[in-house]
C-alpha positions in Angstrom: 5.8 -26.9 -37.7 9.5 -26.3 -36.4 10.0 -22.8 -35.1 13.6 -21.6 -35.6 14.5 -18.8 -33.0 16.2 -15.9 -34.6 19.4 -14.1 -33.0 18.3 -10.9 -31.5 20.0 -9.0 -34.6 17.9 -10.8 -37.4 14.9 -10.4 -35.3 15.3 -6.7 -35.1 16.0 -6.6 -38.9 13.0 -9.0 -39.7 11.1 -6.7 -37.4 12.0 -3.7 -39.0 11.1 -4.5 -42.4 7.7 -5.6 -41.3 7.3 -2.3 -39.1 8.4 0.0 -41.6 6.4 -1.5 -44.4 3.4 -0.8 -42.6 4.6 2.5 -40.7 7.5 4.1 -42.3 7.6 6.5 -39.7 8.0 4.2 -37.0 10.2 4.6 -34.3 13.3 2.3 -33.0 11.3 1.6 -29.9 8.4 0.5 -32.4 11.0 -1.7 -34.0 12.4 -3.3 -30.6 8.8 -4.0 -29.6 7.9 -6.3 -32.6 11.3 -8.1 -32.7 10.4 -8.8 -28.9 13.3 -7.0 -27.6 14.4 -4.1 -25.6 15.7 -1.0 -26.9 19.1 -1.5 -25.5 19.5 -4.7 -27.2 18.3 -2.9 -30.6 21.2 -0.2 -29.9 23.8 -3.0 -29.2 23.2 -4.1 -32.9 22.7 -0.7 -34.5 23.8 2.4 -32.9 21.4 4.7 -34.8 18.3 4.7 -36.9 20.6 5.3 -40.2 22.8 2.3 -39.2 19.8 0.2 -38.9 18.2 1.7 -42.4 21.6 1.4 -43.8 21.5 -2.3 -42.7 18.0 -3.0 -43.9 19.1 -1.2 -47.5 22.1 -3.9 -47.9 20.1 -7.0 -46.4 17.0 -6.2 -49.0 19.6 -6.0 -51.9 21.6 -9.2 -51.0 18.4 -10.9 -50.5 16.8 -10.0 -53.8 19.7 -10.3 -55.9 20.6 -13.6 -54.4 17.1 -14.9 -55.0 16.7 -13.7 -58.6 20.2 -15.1 -59.2 18.8 -18.6 -58.0 15.7 -18.5 -60.0 17.1 -17.2 -63.3 20.2 -19.4 -63.5 18.5 -21.7 -66.0 16.2 -19.5 -67.6 15.9 -20.0 -71.5 15.1 -16.5 -72.5 14.7 -13.3 -70.9 11.0 -13.2 -70.9 11.3 -16.5 -68.8 13.7 -14.9 -66.5 11.6 -12.0 -66.1 8.8 -14.3 -65.1 11.0 -16.2 -62.8 12.3 -13.0 -61.0 8.4 -11.9 -60.3 8.2 -15.6 -58.5 11.4 -15.4 -56.7 10.9 -11.6 -55.4 7.1 -11.4 -54.5 8.1 -13.2 -51.2 10.4 -10.8 -50.5 8.6 -7.7 -52.1 8.8 -5.9 -48.6 12.3 -5.7 -49.2 12.0 -4.2 -52.6 9.0 -1.7 -51.4 11.6 -0.7 -48.6 14.7 0.0 -51.2 12.0 2.1 -53.3 10.7 4.0 -50.7 11.8 7.4 -49.1 12.6 5.3 -45.8 15.9 3.7 -47.0 18.8 5.7 -46.5 21.4 4.4 -48.8 24.9 5.1 -48.9 26.6 6.1 -52.4 27.6 2.7 -52.8 24.1 1.2 -52.4 22.8 3.9 -54.8 25.0 2.6 -57.3 24.2 -1.0 -56.4 20.4 -0.3 -56.8 21.0 1.7 -59.8 22.8 -1.2 -61.2 19.9 -3.4 -60.3 17.6 -1.3 -62.2 19.9 -1.2 -65.3 19.8 -5.0 -65.4 16.1 -4.9 -65.1 15.8 -2.5 -67.9 18.6 -4.7 -70.1 16.3 -7.7 -69.3 13.3 -5.9 -70.5 15.1 -4.8 -73.8 16.4 -8.4 -74.4 12.7 -9.6 -73.7 11.5 -7.0 -76.5 13.9 -8.4 -79.2 12.6 -11.8 -78.2 8.9 -10.2 -79.0 7.7 -10.2 -75.5 7.0 -6.5 -75.6 5.1 -3.8 -77.6 7.4 -1.1 -79.0 4.7 1.2 -77.9 5.9 1.3 -74.3 9.3 2.9 -73.3 11.6 0.2 -71.1 11.5 2.7 -68.2 7.6 2.4 -68.3 7.9 -1.3 -68.5 10.0 -1.5 -65.7 8.2 1.0 -63.7 5.0 -1.3 -64.2 7.1 -4.3 -63.3 8.1 -2.7 -59.9 4.5 -1.4 -59.3 3.0 -5.2 -59.7 5.6 -6.5 -57.2 4.5 -4.1 -55.0 0.8 -4.7 -55.5 1.2 -8.6 -55.4 3.1 -8.2 -52.1 0.4 -6.3 -50.6 -2.2 -9.0 -51.6 0.0 -11.6 -50.0 0.7 -9.2 -46.7 -3.1 -8.9 -46.6 -3.5 -12.6 -47.0 -5.7 -12.4 -50.0 -3.5 -14.5 -52.0 -0.5 -16.7 -51.9 3.0 -15.7 -53.0 2.4 -18.1 -56.0 -0.9 -16.9 -56.8 0.0 -13.0 -56.8 3.0 -13.7 -58.9 1.0 -15.7 -61.4 -1.4 -12.8 -61.7 1.2 -10.1 -61.5 2.7 -12.0 -64.3 -0.4 -12.2 -66.4 -1.1 -8.6 -65.6 2.2 -7.7 -66.7 2.2 -9.0 -69.9 -1.2 -8.5 -71.0 -0.8 -5.0 -70.1 2.5 -4.2 -71.6 3.2 -7.4 -73.7 2.4 -7.4 -77.4 
């Protein structure tokens, strides 16, 4: 296996996602330790905890949106796009968790982007409902919440090395369709 050494900034970002995923109230010292850098190095890149949190939220959104865009560009239906979305974001689910947690300190523009992403998910669900994928008994918000919960559950299984990302995505999709599908 080829190992790539991350820049200290990238190492801090990855360490922060890892640290906050398991310890939301962790300190910057904890993040620096996980990143293998000194606290002074962390502060050269991020002046404060809020600055780090803002960066994490931006990185999370950018990575998730890019993964979904890439995974769904050839989808032939909204149902297929939702399934491909699960497969794309489960390996990045710690980013999704970060965005949905109280830990994420988001500026107004990030809050708007997050709301836009949620609206796009709800729109895809509505179109998948028209395709006949979902029962009319469940509201769109309920289905979106179930989708998000399954992403988090799948990520927990991957994080704990109980499932591979592919296994977790397959199981999440099966659970999703059998739970809120027709």
